[in-house]
N, C-alpha and C positions, 0 to 999 in steps of 0.2 A: 872546560866544563866541569863544575861543581855537582857530581853523581848524587851524591849524600842528599844534597839539597832537594834533588828532583826526584829522586825517590821517597824524601820526605812527603812531598806535595800529593805523593800518589798513595800516602799510610804505609809505606814500606822503611823497613830498617835495615839502612847499608850492611850491619852486620850480619845480616841473614841472607843476603843476596849477592849472585855472581853475575856479573854482565860479561857479555862475549859480543862480538861485531857479529852482526848477522848480514852476509854477502857483502858486494863492494860496491855499494852504491855509488854512482859516481854524481846523484844531485842533492839526495838526503842520506845522512847517517842513521843506521840503525841497529840496534842493538836487542840480544834476547836478556832478560831478566829472570833468572831462576832464585826463586825464594826456596831457600833451604829450609826451614822451618815448616812449610807448608804443602811442599814440592808442586809449587803452581810456578805457572811461565808467562811471562809477558811479553811483549813486543813494543819496544819504546823507539819511535823517531823524531830525528831531529829535523825539522824541514829548512831546507834553503831559502831564506828570505830575499837573497839574490836574484834566484829564478821565479819562486813565489813572492808576487811584492805584496800579497794580502795573505798570508797562511792562514789568518783566522778564516777564510773562504774556504778552505779543504775540509775542517771540522761542518760548517755550515752545510756544506755539500753532502755529506756524510749522514747527517740528521735527516736530511730532504728523504733518504730514500725509505 
């Protein structure tokens, strides 16, 4: 996984971010991203497309709330 390109997609600079695994996900991978220059934190999750055949539906369901 190329974390630099993922962080860039969200407007974050990899030089100013610390990534740490968050939990022991059995299905999805989850990380906490701490942006050191602003003291902001984000949660990133990589959805397992072997389990969720249409991962875009997850985001769609969240937007419906």
